[in-house]
GUKOLTI-988758 format. One record per atom (N, C-alpha, C, O): x, y, z. Coordinates in steps of 0.1 Angstrom, whole numbers. Layout:
// GUKOLTI-988758
c1	c2	c3
X	Y	Z
...
// end
This chain:
// GUKOLTI-988758
c1	c2	c3
1210	684	1113
1209	688	1124
1200	680	1132
1192	675	1124
1198	677	1143
1190	670	1152
1179	680	1156
1179	692	1154
1167	674	1163
1156	680	1167
1159	691	1177
1154	703	1176
1167	688	1186
1172	696	1197
1181	709	1192
1180	720	1197
1188	705	1181
1197	716	1175
1188	726	1167
1190	738	1169
1180	722	1161
1172	732	1155
1160	739	1164
1154	749	1160
1157	733	1179
1148	738	1186
1155	752	1191
1150	764	1190
1167	747	1196
1179	758	1200
1183	769	1193
1185	781	1197
1185	765	1178
1187	777	1171
1173	786	1168
1175	798	1166
1161	780	1167
1151	788	1165
1143	794	1174
1135	804	1173
1146	787	1186
1140	791	1201
1124	790	1197
1116	799	1198
1122	777	1192
1110	770	1194
1110	756	1199
1120	749	1197
1100	752	1205
1103	738	1212
1102	727	1204
1096	728	1193
1109	715	1209
1107	704	1200
1092	700	1198
1088	694	1188
1084	702	1206
1070	699	1204
1062	705	1193
1052	701	1188
1070	719	1190
1062	724	1183
1070	720	1171
1062	718	1162
1081	718	1166
1086	713	1157
1080	699	1153
1078	698	1141
1077	691	1159
1070	678	1157
1058	682	1150
1056	678	1139
1050	692	1158
1037	698	1149
1038	699	1138
1033	691	1130
1047	711	1135
1049	716	1125
1053	706	1112
1051	708	1100
1060	695	1118
1062	683	1108
1049	679	1104
1046	679	1092
1039	673	1114
1028	666	1113
1017	677	1104
1010	673	1095
1019	688	1108
1009	696	1096
1012	696	1083
1004	699	1075
1026	692	1080
1029	696	1066
1038	707	1063
1040	712	1051
1044	712	1073
1050	727	1071
1064	725	1074
1071	734	1071
1071	712	1079
1086	714	1078
1085	698	1076
1075	690	1077
1099	696	1072
1101	683	1069
1115	677	1074
1125	684	1074
1115	666	1077
1127	659	1083
1133	644	1075
1125	635	1072
1146	642	1071
1149	627	1069
1151	621	1081
1153	626	1092
1150	609	1079
1153	600	1091
1168	591	1092
1171	583	1084
1175	594	1103
1187	590	1103
1183	573	1103
1171	568	1102
1195	565	1106
1195	551	1104
1187	547	1120
1182	537	1123
1190	559	1130
1189	554	1144
1175	561	1146
1169	561	1157
1170	565	1133
1152	569	1136
1152	583	1142
1141	589	1143
1162	589	1145
1162	604	1145
1157	613	1137
1159	610	1125
1149	625	1140
1145	634	1127
1162	641	1125
1169	644	1133
1163	642	1110
1178	649	1108
1172	661	1097
1169	658	1085
1172	674	1103
1170	686	1094
1181	695	1087
1193	696	1091
1176	700	1076
1188	703	1069
1189	718	1072
1181	722	1081
1196	728	1068
1201	741	1073
1189	748	1069
1183	756	1077
1185	746	1059
1168	753	1056
1157	754	1065
1148	762	1066
1160	745	1070
1150	740	1082
1147	754	1091
1136	758	1094
1160	760	1095
1156	772	1100
1150	783	1097
1142	790	1104
1153	786	1084
1144	797	1077
1130	795	1077
1122	804	1080
1127	777	1072
1113	775	1074
1107	778	1085
1097	784	1086
1113	772	1097
1105	775	1113
1103	788	1111
1092	792	1108
1114	798	1111
1110	812	1110
1100	820	1103
1096	831	1107
1097	814	1092
1087	820	1085
1075	810	1089
1065	815	1086
1075	801	1094
1062	797	1103
1057	805	1114
1046	810	1116
1067	806	1120
1066	812	1135
1058	829	1130
1048	833	1136
1064	835	1120
1061	850	1115
1044	850	1111
1036	858	1115
1041	837	1101
1031	834	1097
1018	834	1108
1007	840	1109
1025	822	1116
1012	819	1127
1009	835	1135
998	840	1136
1022	841	1140
1023	855	1145
1012	864	1142
1006	871	1149
1011	863	1125
1002	869	1116
987	863	1118
978	869	1113
984	853	1125
971	850	1124
968	841	1116
956	836	1117
978	835	1107
971	822	1098
973	812	1102
983	810	1109
963	801	1099
964	787	1101
974	782	1096
982	787	1088
975	771	1101
990	759	1095
983	756	1081
989	757	1071
968	753	1081
965	751	1066
968	762	1054
973	758	1043
965	775	1057
968	783	1046
986	786	1049
992	791	1039
993	784	1060
1004	785	1058
1012	776	1050
1022	780	1045
1008	762	1048
1010	753	1042
1009	753	1027
1016	746	1020
1000	761	1024
998	768	1008
1007	776	1003
1011	777	992
1010	785	1017
1018	795	1011
1032	793	1012
1038	799	1003
1039	787	1021
1052	782	1019
1060	780	1010
1072	784	1011
1057	771	997
1065	773	991
1064	783	979
1068	781	967
1060	792	983
1063	808	976
1071	816	983
1076	827	978
1071	810	998
1079	822	1005
1093	826	1000
1097	817	993
1102	836	1001
1114	835	997
1121	845	1009
1114	854	1014
1134	844	1013
1139	852	1021
1143	850	1035
1142	839	1039
1147	857	1042
1144	852	1056
1139	866	1066
1136	877	1062
1138	860	1080
1134	873	1086
1118	877	1088
1107	870	1086
1120	890	1091
1105	895	1091
1098	899	1080
1086	899	1078
1112	902	1070
1109	911	1058
1111	899	1048
1114	902	1036
1109	886	1050
1106	877	1037
1097	882	1031
1089	890	1037
1095	876	1016
1085	879	1009
1078	866	999
1084	856	999
1065	868	992
1061	858	986
1062	860	971
1059	871	965
1067	849	963
1061	851	949
1050	850	949
1043	843	956
1044	857	938
1030	858	934
1028	843	927
1022	844	917
1031	831	931
1031	818	927
1016	810	930
1011	813	941
1010	803	923
997	800	928
988	809	929
986	820	923
979	802	939
970	818	945
974	826	958
965	831	965
985	827	960
988	836	972
983	847	969
976	850	979
982	855	961
978	870	962
959	864	968
954	870	977
954	856	962
938	856	961
939	847	979
929	849	986
949	841	983
947	835	999
950	846	1007
942	850	1016
960	852	1005
964	865	1014
953	876	1015
953	883	1025
944	878	1005
937	887	1002
924	883	1011
918	890	1019
922	870	1007
907	862	1018
913	866	1033
906	873	1040
926	861	1036
927	863	1051
928	878	1056
924	881	1067
934	889	1048
933	903	1051
918	905	1051
915	910	1062
909	901	1042
894	906	1046
891	896	1057
886	902	1067
893	887	1059
888	880	1073
890	888	1083
880	892	1090
906	892	1086
911	902	1096
902	912	1098
896	914	1109
901	920	1085
892	933	1086
879	929	1094
876	935	1104
871	920	1088
858	917	1096
861	914	1111
853	919	1119
867	909	1114
871	905	1128
872	921	1137
867	925	1147
881	926	1127
883	942	1134
872	950	1135
870	957	1145
865	948	1125
852	956	1125
843	953	1137
837	962	1143
840	939	1141
833	931	1149
839	935	1160
831	940	1168
852	935	1164
855	941	1176
854	954	1180
850	956	1191
857	963	1171
854	977	1173
836	979	1177
832	986	1186
828	971	1168
814	975	1174
813	966	1187
806	972	1195
817	957	1190
818	951	1207
822	958	1216
816	959	1227
836	966	1210
841	976	1221
831	991	1222
829	995	1233
825	998	1212
815	1006	1215
805	1004	1221
802	1012	1229
797	992	1219
788	988	1229
793	985	1242
786	989	1252
803	979	1245
811	978	1260
812	994	1266
808	997	1277
817	1003	1258
820	1017	1263
806	1025	1263
806	1033	1272
795	1023	1256
784	1026	1257
776	1021	1270
768	1030	1274
777	1011	1278
774	1003	1291
780	1015	1303
774	1020	1313
792	1017	1299
799	1023	1312
796	1039	1311
798	1047	1320
792	1042	1297
787	1058	1299
777	1063	1307
766	1056	1309
778	1076	1315
765	1079	1325
756	1080	1315
758	1083	1304
743	1077	1320
731	1080	1317
725	1092	1316
713	1093	1313
// end
């Protein structure tokens, strides 16, 4: 399928699809006319990328995780291949640290609004 069809099926812009390809998250063959041609599996790949981006992961981390992703939709899973557990553990710890920092910031701001 051409890029426009993949964009329509996944509800992701053509620009984003080109970006995913540039980041090594998505691959396309080139037709004799030079147009990108995607296979059916590309739809699942794009959906996984979107889900992982929504989870706050960087494209670098996603590139490392994608080869281990299996299944479709929000319920897809990872085989514990390579360093998946370690990578996801680091990302979770980083998210927890950001949450703690935001909680402290919130408490400080709320304190400024409290009557003296």
